N, C-alpha and C positions, 0 to 999 in steps of 0.2 A: 279297249278292255283287254285284260291279260288273257292269253290263250288258256292259261291253267284254270280259269273259272269254269267249274264243272256245270254243264247245262243241266245234267240230271239233279245236281244238288239244288240249283236255283229252282228247278221244277218242284222239288220236295217242299219248298216253302210256299210256292204259289198254288199248289193243289188245294191246300187247306182253305184258301180264300177264293177258290173258283175263278181265278183270273185268266185262265187260258182262253185263247181264242177258240171258236167252235172247231176249227181245223185241228188244233192240238188235242182238244178234249176227246176226240175220237180214239186216241191211242191210250187213254187212261181208263182202266177198268177197276170195278170193285165187285165183290161177290156176296157181301153180307146184306145188301139192301133188299134183294128179292130172292135170295137163295140161288142165284144164277149169275154168271158173268155178265156185267152190264157196263156200258160206257158211263163214266161219271157225269157226262152232260145230260144223261137221261134219268138221273136219280133225283127224285123230288125231295127226299129226306136230307136233313143236315148231316153232311159227311165230313169227317176229318181223316186225313191219311198221313201217317208218319212213314216215310220211305226208307229203304235200305241205305241210301246215300246219307240221309240225315243222321240215322243211327250210327253209321260208321264214322261220320265226321265229328259227332259230339261225344262218342264213346260212352254212352249210357251203360250202366252196370245192370240195371233191372228194368223191367217193363213199366212199373209205376213211375220210375224216374223219367222215362220217355213220355208217358201219358201226361205227366204233370206240366208239360210245356204247352198243352192245348187249352183253348178257351173253354170255360164251363166245367173244368175238372179241377178238383182239389183232393188232397190226401191228408190223413193223419196216421201216425204210427206209434206203436208202443215200444219205441226204442230204435235201434239201428237195423242194419241189413238182416233180413230173415225174421224179424219180429212182426207180430200181427199188424197188418196195414189195412186201412179202410179207405175206399174211394168214394167220392161224392161226384156224381155226374148230374149237372144241373140241380144240385141239392138233394138228389136221391142216392141212397147209399148202396154199397156193394151188393147187398142181397137182391137188389132190383135191377142189376146189370148182368146180362148174359155174357159170359166170357167163353170164347171158343179158341182152340188151337187147330188151325187147318180145318175149320168147320166142325171139329169134334168138341163136345161139351167139356169144359174144364170146371163145371159147377159141381162141387162136392156136396152130396145130400146129407153127409154127416157133419157138416160145418154150418153153424148157425149164422155165420157172417158171409155166406156165399163163397165165391171163388177165393182161394188162398193166393192173393196177388203177390204176397211177400216172397213167394218161392219162384216167381217167374223171372228168370234171368235172361238177358239178351243172348240169344244163341242162333246165329245165322238166320235172321229174320228178313224176309223180303219186304214186308210192309205190315203196318198195323192199321186196320180199318176201325173207325169209331162211328157208328150210326146212332145219332141222338134222337130221343123221343120214343114213344111207345111203339114197340115192334112185335107185340104178341100176335097180331094178325098174320105175321109171317113165321115167327119162331116159337110161339106158344108162351109157356110160363117163364117167369124170371127175366123177361125182356121188357119190363114196364118202363125202365129209364132209358134203355138203349142196348146196343150190342157192341162188344169189342171182339174182333176176330184177328188173332195173331197168325199171320201166314208165313210159314217158313219157306226158305229159298228152294226152288226147283233147279235141277241140273240144266246147264246150258251146253250147247253143242261142243263135243270134244271132252277131253279130260282136264279137270281143273282142281285146284286145292289151295288152301292157305293155312297158316299157323300163326298164332298170336300169343303174346305174353305181356302181362302187366304186373307192376309192383307198386305199392304205395302205402299210405298211412294206415294205422291200426294193423300193421303186418299183413296187409291185404295182398293176395296173390290171385291172378286170373290166368288161366290157360285155355286156349281154344284151338280147334282144328276143324277143317271141313275138307272132304274129298267128294268129287262127283264125276260122273261120266254119262254122256248122252250120245246115242247113235240114232239112226233112222228107225230102229226097231224098239229100243228100250232106253230108259233113263233111270239112274239111281244116284242117291246122294246120302252121305253120312256126315253128321256134325256132332261134336262133343264140346262141352264147356265145363270148366271146373273153377269154382270160386271158393277161396278160403280166407277167413279174416278172424283176427283175435277180437275185433270189435271194441265196444266200450259198454259200460254198465247201462242197462236199459232203464232201470228204475232209479231215478235220482230226484230228490226234492228240488224244486225250482230255486235257482241261485247257487246251488252247490256244484262243485267240480266233479264230473264223472270219473276223473282219474283217481279219486279217493275211494272209489267203490270197486268191487270185483268186476272184471270184464266178462262180457257175454259174447262168445264167439259164434261163428256160423260157417257151415260148409254146404256147398250145393254142387251136385253133378247133374247136368242136363244132357241128354242124348236124343238125337232125332234121326230117324231112318225113313227115307221117302223114295218111292220109285214107282215105275209103271212099265207096262209092255203093250205095244200096239199090235193087236191081233190082226187087224186090217186097217185100211185108211179110215174106217168109220167105227171101229171097235177097239176099246182100250180097257185094260184092267189096271188098277193102281192100289197101292197100299201105303199106309202111314203108321209109324210107331213113334210115340213121344214118351220119354221116361224122365222123371224128375225125382231125385232122392236128395233129401236135405236133413241136416241135424242142426237144430236151433238151441241155443242156451238162453235162458231168461231167469230173472230174479224170482226167488221164492218168497216166503212169508217173512223172512228175516233179512236184514241188510246184506249179509254175506252168504246167503244160501242161493245156490245156483241149481236150476232144474233144466232138464233137457227134453226136447220133443223131436222124435224121429218121424219124418214125413216121407211118404212115397206115393207118387201118382204114375199110372200107366194108362196111356190113351192109345187105342188100337182102331184102325179103320181099314176096311177093304171096300173097293167100289168097282162097278162095271159101268162103262159109258157106251152108249150106242147112238150114233147119228144116222137117222133115216129120213130122207127127204126134208120135211120141215120140222122134224122132231129131234130133240136132244134129250135122250132118256138116260137116267142115272139111277142105279140101284146101289144102295150104300148100307153097310153094316158097321156100327160103332160100338165100342166098349170103353167106358171110362171107369177106372178103378182107383180108389183112394184108401190109404191106410195111414193112420196117425197113432203113434204110441208115446204116451207121457211116461218117460222111463223111471221117474221117481214117484209116481202115483201109487201109494200104498194104503191110504186111508179109505174108509168105507164110502165117504161122500165124493171121493175123487174118481174120475174116469181115466182109466189107464190105456184103453185102446178103443179107437173108433174105426169102423170100416164102412165105406159107401161105394155103391156101384150103380151105374146107369148103362143099360143096354138098349140099343135102338136099331130098328131096320126101317129104311125109308126109300120110297120109290117116287121119283119126280120126272116130269116131262115138260120141257120148255118147247112150246109150240109157236113157231113163227107164222104170222099170217099178214095179209096185205103187204105193204112195202116195208114198214118200220115198226110193226106192232108184234107183241108176243104175249103169251099167257103161260104162267108156270102153275101146274097143278101137281098135287102130291098127296101121298098118304104116309102115315108114320105109326109105328107101334113101338112103345117104350115101356121098360120096366125099371123101377128104381128101388134099391134095397139099402138098408142100413142096419148095423148092429153095433153094440158096444159092450165092454166089460169094465166093471168098476174095480176099485182097489180091493174090495172084499169078495171079488169074483162073481158078484151078481151080474146077470146078463139080461139083455133084452134086444129085440129086433123088430123090424117093421118093413113093409113093402107096399108099393102102389103101382098100378098099371095104368097106361094111358093109350088111347087110340085117337088119332087125329086125321083130319082131312083139311087141305088148305088150297087156296087159289090166289094168285096175284096176276093182275092184268095191267099191261103198260101200253099206252097209245102215244105215239110220237108224231106230232104234226110239225109244220115248218118252224113255228116259234113256241109251241105249247107242248108240254109233256103232262100226261095224266096217268096216275097209278092208283089202283084199287086192290085191296087185299081183304080176304075173308078167311077165317079159320074156325074150326070146331074141335074142341078137345073133350074127350070123355074119360074121366078118372074113376078108378074103382073106389077111391077114398072119399071124394066129395062131389061127384057128379060131373055135369058138363059145363063148359064155358064157351061162349061165342065171342069172338073178338074181330076187329076189323081196322082198316086204315085207309084213308084217302089222301092223296097228295097231288099238287099241281105246281108246275114251274113254267113261267112265261118270260121269254126274252124279248124285250122291247127293241133292243139293238145289241151290238157286240159289247157295249159298255154297261148296259143296265138290264138287270133281270130281277124277278120276284119269284118267291116260292112260298108255299104254305102246306102244312100237314095237320091232320087230325086223326087220332087213333085211340082205340080203347085197348086196355091191357089188364093183366092180372098177375099177381105174385102168389104162387102156390105155397101153402104151408110146408115148411121144411120138415122132413120126417123126424129129424133129431129134435126139432122144436116141439113136435107133438109128443114124442117119448119123454123128453126133458129129464135126463138122468140127474140133474142138479136140483130138482124140486118136484112139483106136481105135474103129472102128465095131463095133456088135454087133447083127446082124440077128436074133439069137435071143432078144432080150428077151421076157419073158412078162408078162402082166398081173399087177398086185398084186391080192390077194384080201382083202376086208374083210368083217368081221361087225360089226354095229352094234346096240346095245341102249340104250334109255332108258326111264325111268319118271318121271312127273311127278305132282305133287299141287298143286292150287290151292285155297286157302281165302281167300275174300274178296279182299283186296288183295295177297296173298302167294303166290308160286309157287316151288316147289322141284323141281329136276330132277336125277336121277342119270343119267350116261351112261357107256358103255364101248364102245370100239372096239378090235378086234383086226385087225392088218394082217400078212398073210403075203406072202412073195415081194417084199419092199420093193425098189423100184428106187432105187439110189443110185450116186453117183460113187465109183469105187474102181479103183486101178491104171490110170489114164488112160482109163477107159471107164465107161459106165453099165452096170450089171449087177444082177441080182436077188440079194438078200442072204437067205441061209437064216435061218429062225427067225421068231418072231412078236413084233411090237412091240405093246405094250398102252398105250392112251391112255384114261384114265378120270378122272372127277371129278364135280363137281356145280355147278349154277348156282342162284342164288336171285335173285328179283326182287320189288320192293315199290314200289308207286306209290299215293299217297293225297293227297287234299286235306285237310291236317291242321288248318288253320284257314281261315276265310273268305279267299278270294283267294290262298292260298298252297298250291301243289302241290309235293310232293317226289317224287323217284324215285331208287331205289337198286338196284344189282345187285352181285352178288359171284360170282366164279368161282374154284374151287379145282381145280387140274389136276395130274395125275401122268402124265407122258409118258416111257415107257421103251422101249428097244429090246430085242432078244431076249437081251441080256447083262445086263439090268436096269440099264442105264446111262441117265441122263437125256438126252433129246433136246435139242438146242441151241435157244436163242432162244425157248423157251416159258416165260412167266412162271408161277410156281407159284400165285400169288394175284393177282387183279385186282379192284379195287373201283371201280365207277362211281357217280357221284352227280350230282344236279342239283336245283335249286329254281327255281320260277317264281312271280313275284309280280305280281298284276294290280290291286292296291288303289288305284292312282292313275290317274285317267281318262286315256285315250289312251296310257298307258305300259305296257310289259311289260318286267320285269327278269328276267334269267336268269343264274344262276351254275351252271356245270357243271365236271366234272373227272374225273380218273382217278388211282388209285393202282396202281402196278406193283410187285409184290413181287419175290422172288428170281428172277433171270434171268441166264443165262450165255451168252456168245457162242459157246462151244464145247460139244461133247457131254460128258456125265458131269461137269458142273460145272467144265469147264476154260475157259480163256480169260478175257476180262475180264468182270467183273460189271456188267451193264447194267440192273439193276433198282433197286428200293428208292427210288422217287421219287414225288412227287405233282405233277400239273399242274392248275392252275386256269384256267378261261376264263370270260368274261362277255360278255353281250350286253344292250344297251338298245335297245328298239324304241319308236318314237314315230309314232303315226298323225296326220299333219298334217291331213289331211281325207280324204274318200272317194277321192280320186285319188292323193295322194302319201303315201308312208311313208318314214321315215328311220331309220337305225340306226347304232349304234357297237358294234364288236366288238373285244374285247381278248383275244388268245390268250397263254397262258403268263403269266398275270397277275402272278406273283411272280418272273418272270425266272429260272426254274429251269434250271440247266445239267445236261444229261443227253445220253446217246446210246443209241439203240436197237440199233445195230450198232457194234461197237468200231471207232473210227477214222472214223466218219461223223457229221457235225454235224447238229444239229436247230435249229429256230428259237428265237431268244431272244424276249423279250417283243415282241409286235407288235400294232399297232392298225390298224383298218380302218373307214372311214366310207362309208356308201352311201345311195343314194336310189333309190326305185322309183316309177314312175308307171303306173297301170292305167286302162284305159278299156274 
């Protein structure tokens, strides 16, 4: 095998399928499964990890682009880069997925669609953790489908930096830089990323050429500052700051009318860590602030400014006991606020407070791992919620293992949904209730998972307001994953998801594809080169519920990347998306990118 085959890159593919030996699994950790650093071999939940190496080799522009390579995940978008994007994790949409950046909530309480995924660009990311299934027993509200934690890079010993530039189709330009320094006493890192594109028209009738319509551009600036200071060998203070500012253009009510949305998010976190005997204590204070302004909103029914803020303080203690067991206990106090201003200057605001207590226990035996979580939340707006989760993983031998999880969860009413500036307010909204179950089996290079989610009290738009819909929606299906070095220097990875998503009337939910196939191949047989081909097949999908509206599925998209290591300092790449120029739409009436090419250069020191 060629020496240039990166062990870490191969590992990035294998992590997702849990193929490592027990010896190697000891070195791989995740933080989102139990709110503490944990070896992946001791996690009972279904976990997918996208590593730094995979991100750098495939040159994703946005976080949704990277997530779209995983089993059980699909996306729809109202146009190109920066336009509204919805994620479906095992058939449950973005509102039911908790998104974090370095453990800080990126959930905007003034956004009815949950986290604004369309503004998450790739910016010096160490890894992306995806924990599937109900996680409210650990994280509370809005984690009924799962948790996505985007972890930015930490400084490594010494002084390091890099700079990158990319140019490509739609007059797209990307600039990035990072600098970091780490000593025995402190570490600090700064990264910045700038994306600009002229884009293409977002709103285009199916079959028509987007070039015949006005273009919708986008710009995004993302900055991350991260550091810490070691007071003693067992005491550490740390701080994080993440800033995202973007300007999106989108189509208005007429064919050539362009509107703009100015979006800004600021995430702050400070923490103190104390290790004392068997205790790992952490005190953390977070602020998540969001501001969105619709620059052309002047009519009385239009909302021109939204503001949302979540403030939380949390104390946790990870207590190790016996030989391989631990329990994480914690308390949290959180305040969420929203306000808005309409085109006629009408204003409104709302807030809710929450106090919570939680506990997660993990017992590790020779072949068996057991995890139990309990949590209680007390909201000022709708009362208390009790949730929990149990999980088990059993390894028969090094090749064969089984795992299963059952959890209860809830999705809290979004404050902006209750206020509803577009229609009738509804202060009596109640939380959705979710029950989640999955069972998995892994044999060597292959993993198969069955999952089932039941959602009661579904919050939906009906009769000019958001209200709870009686009955139970059932979302179930299975995922399979396979990754293997089939011949020397050639790695393949495949995944398949089959989904059935129905409401209480046994009608299919909209925009969820019934079948999704993901595929990729990586070849390292030529010195200094890495060739990648990847893609996705989307099966039956309809724009409306119960198979109504336009059919937006049954297509295959191919992408390719060529990486070239010029020397130890410089790397170049060529990326081509939608290789065969497939015409398709994920949402009826909204365009997607035609074949596009990008060339880039990165220098590291």
